C-alpha positions as a printed NumPy array, in Angstrom:
array([[36.449, 21.256, 69.839],
       [39.003, 21.574, 67.882],
       [38.036, 22.188, 64.479],
       [34.456, 23.095, 62.916],
       [32.855, 20.151, 60.753],
       [34.2  , 19.312, 56.993],
       [30.891, 20.184, 55.951],
       [30.286, 23.229, 57.333],
       [33.806, 24.447, 56.847],
       [33.119, 23.81 , 53.323],
       [29.89 , 26.15 , 53.209],
       [31.654, 28.847, 55.171],
       [35.059, 28.833, 52.558],
       [32.204, 29.078, 49.381],
       [30.481, 32.362, 51.611],
       [33.065, 34.716, 51.449],
       [33.993, 32.971, 55.804],
       [30.793, 33.693, 56.538],
       [27.8  , 31.039, 57.495],
       [24.187, 32.103, 59.248],
       [21.775, 29.454, 60.621],
       [19.525, 28.656, 58.135],
       [22.136, 27.61 , 56.99 ],
       [23.78 , 25.569, 59.515],
       [19.886, 24.065, 59.796],
       [19.426, 23.144, 55.703],
       [22.884, 21.883, 56.364],
       [21.699, 19.071, 59.223],
       [22.96 , 21.004, 62.859],
       [21.764, 22.072, 65.509],
       [21.945, 25.842, 66.235],
       [23.3  , 24.125, 69.06 ],
       [26.519, 23.446, 67.697],
       [27.483, 27.263, 66.086],
       [27.09 , 28.56 , 70.055],
       [29.66 , 25.758, 70.791],
       [31.457, 26.85 , 67.842],
       [31.39 , 30.44 , 69.293],
       [32.46 , 28.621, 73.072],
       [35.399, 27.528, 71.848],
       [36.583, 30.758, 69.108],
       [36.331, 29.165, 66.02 ],
       [33.286, 31.167, 64.944],
       [32.313, 34.683, 65.324],
       [28.294, 36.001, 65.665],
       [28.482, 38.866, 64.814],
       [24.368, 39.604, 63.922],
       [22.246, 38.001, 64.678],
       [22.021, 34.668, 62.938],
       [25.066, 35.623, 60.63 ],
       [28.549, 34.026, 61.86 ],
       [31.867, 34.627, 59.933],
       [35.353, 32.566, 60.458],
       [37.818, 35.163, 63.728],
       [39.979, 37.413, 61.718],
       [37.339, 37.587, 58.307],
       [36.804, 41.331, 57.436],
       [33.069, 42.212, 58.31 ],
       [30.983, 42.736, 55.2  ],
       [27.965, 44.602, 57.31 ],
       [25.837, 45.262, 53.898],
       [26.72 , 41.742, 52.639],
       [25.448, 40.778, 56.344],
       [23.063, 42.747, 56.641],
       [20.669, 41.28 , 53.293],
       [21.497, 37.984, 54.836],
       [18.998, 38.743, 57.165],
       [16.3  , 38.877, 55.801],
       [15.005, 38.073, 52.119],
       [13.032, 41.612, 51.432],
       [16.115, 44.123, 52.189],
       [16.786, 46.09 , 49.347],
       [19.624, 48.499, 49.376],
       [18.058, 52.073, 48.752],
       [18.811, 55.782, 48.757],
       [22.202, 56.842, 50.477],
       [23.617, 53.133, 49.865],
       [22.372, 52.598, 46.736],
       [24.165, 55.734, 45.78 ],
       [27.298, 54.113, 47.394],
       [27.046, 51.314, 45.17 ],
       [25.663, 52.435, 41.928],
       [28.962, 55.182, 42.517],
       [26.899, 58.165, 42.561],
       [28.167, 58.692, 45.283],
       [31.693, 58.504, 47.396],
       [30.574, 58.79 , 51.189],
       [30.075, 55.183, 52.639],
       [26.693, 55.754, 54.691],
       [27.448, 55.593, 58.38 ],
       [23.835, 53.896, 58.651],
       [22.455, 51.4  , 56.05 ],
       [19.217, 52.866, 54.22 ],
       [17.079, 49.76 , 52.991],
       [13.654, 49.361, 50.69 ],
       [10.686, 46.679, 52.209],
       [ 7.332, 45.961, 50.902],
       [ 5.028, 47.724, 52.748],
       [ 3.131, 43.88 , 53.561],
       [ 6.334, 42.053, 55.356],
       [ 7.986, 42.808, 58.562],
       [11.178, 42.544, 59.573],
       [12.9  , 42.157, 62.412],
       [13.057, 45.023, 65.143],
       [16.5  , 44.767, 65.417],
       [17.717, 45.297, 61.425],
       [14.731, 48.333, 62.256],
       [16.753, 49.908, 65.042],
       [20.257, 49.133, 62.963],
       [19.609, 51.055, 59.39 ],
       [17.073, 53.896, 58.116],
       [13.73 , 51.806, 56.59 ],
       [11.45 , 52.255, 54.148],
       [ 8.882, 51.01 , 52.45 ],
       [ 6.92 , 50.713, 49.665],
       [ 3.642, 48.573, 48.229],
       [ 4.625, 45.565, 47.349],
       [ 4.277, 45.574, 43.582],
       [ 7.098, 48.525, 42.763],
       [ 9.371, 46.605, 45.7  ],
       [11.331, 44.212, 42.843],
       [11.217, 47.512, 40.591],
       [14.611, 48.985, 39.482],
       [16.939, 45.924, 41.553],
       [20.001, 45.024, 40.194],
       [22.303, 43.459, 42.453],
       [26.329, 44.559, 42.371],
       [29.313, 44.327, 44.624],
       [29.945, 45.529, 48.141],
       [33.301, 47.217, 48.576],
       [34.683, 43.666, 50.035],
       [33.387, 42.163, 46.42 ],
       [30.125, 40.239, 47.577],
       [27.582, 40.538, 45.533],
       [24.283, 42.668, 47.403],
       [20.902, 43.404, 46.258],
       [20.52 , 47.242, 45.254],
       [18.432, 49.269, 43.314],
       [19.612, 51.188, 40.156],
       [20.262, 54.731, 39.212],
       [17.42 , 55.455, 37.823],
       [14.841, 53.997, 40.545],
       [17.245, 55.724, 43.158],
       [17.364, 59.278, 42.012],
       [12.909, 58.126, 42.413],
       [13.175, 57.118, 45.598],
       [14.802, 60.25 , 46.945],
       [12.045, 61.81 , 45.493],
       [ 9.475, 60.046, 46.634],
       [10.657, 60.188, 50.688],
       [11.937, 63.791, 50.447],
       [10.152, 64.833, 53.145],
       [12.155, 62.101, 54.968],
       [15.706, 62.979, 53.561],
       [18.446, 65.917, 53.64 ],
       [17.672, 68.498, 50.614],
       [21.029, 68.612, 50.137],
       [21.135, 64.859, 49.749],
       [18.424, 64.831, 47.494],
       [19.949, 67.319, 45.333],
       [23.029, 65.843, 45.33 ],
       [21.963, 62.961, 44.135],
       [19.472, 64.315, 41.27 ],
       [23.342, 65.918, 40.366],
       [25.088, 63.25 , 40.201],
       [22.737, 60.809, 37.512],
       [22.317, 64.266, 36.218],
       [26.827, 63.256, 34.756],
       [26.339, 59.742, 34.779],
       [27.176, 58.777, 31.651],
       [25.448, 55.543, 31.673],
       [21.895, 57.374, 32.456],
       [19.162, 55.792, 31.196],
       [16.507, 59.149, 31.12 ],
       [13.127, 56.849, 29.436],
       [13.737, 54.876, 32.14 ],
       [13.691, 57.58 , 34.372],
       [10.585, 58.819, 32.992],
       [ 9.092, 55.107, 33.197],
       [ 9.946, 55.109, 36.551],
       [ 9.29 , 58.337, 38.108],
       [ 5.54 , 57.859, 36.118],
       [ 4.641, 54.785, 37.658],
       [ 5.805, 56.161, 41.219],
       [ 4.1  , 58.971, 40.816],
       [ 7.557, 61.614, 40.785],
       [ 7.521, 62.724, 37.63 ],
       [ 6.68 , 66.286, 37.904],
       [ 8.613, 67.038, 40.831],
       [11.417, 65.116, 38.751],
       [10.739, 67.747, 36.189],
       [11.08 , 70.731, 38.831],
       [14.435, 69.413, 40.122],
       [15.467, 68.534, 35.88 ],
       [14.977, 71.983, 34.576],
       [17.261, 73.516, 37.486],
       [20.165, 71.033, 37.097],
       [20.288, 70.483, 33.636]])
């Protein structure tokens, strides 16, 4: 096998040299064809159900998001995407609806947080990764509330740093922050931190 089918190739190029098994199936081809491409060295499998052209730089945030439509980057990963931290997270944090299951392979490579489905999309935005691919994440206000909501699972230094960085953020929306804090029942904690920091 010397080349990739032109239909699959068009989809690959359009999608930053990446394709998923479900996209290949939707185009009318079999998953066995993907295995043949990998065996022939025409594609590389970078995680379950995700393939890239050889020599393509792997955007781990983007490919991880392709694994489940329920993945939203949160906590440290959202801080990084929103420019509120310059540290690239070693392990990505994601938030999922509490009534949805995700494969164990995702749980093994991420820090997973859960929330009631009615709050899952609160503060959802799309931002570009360092590689220019759009991914789902939370806005700064939701991210601050998430740190407060799950602070027993987070490092206290990271929580304080997130709130400090938000306090000096030039695009902050304190009304939105107050609204989210009320909905997520963290307004008392938010006041405590804000009084100390502002």
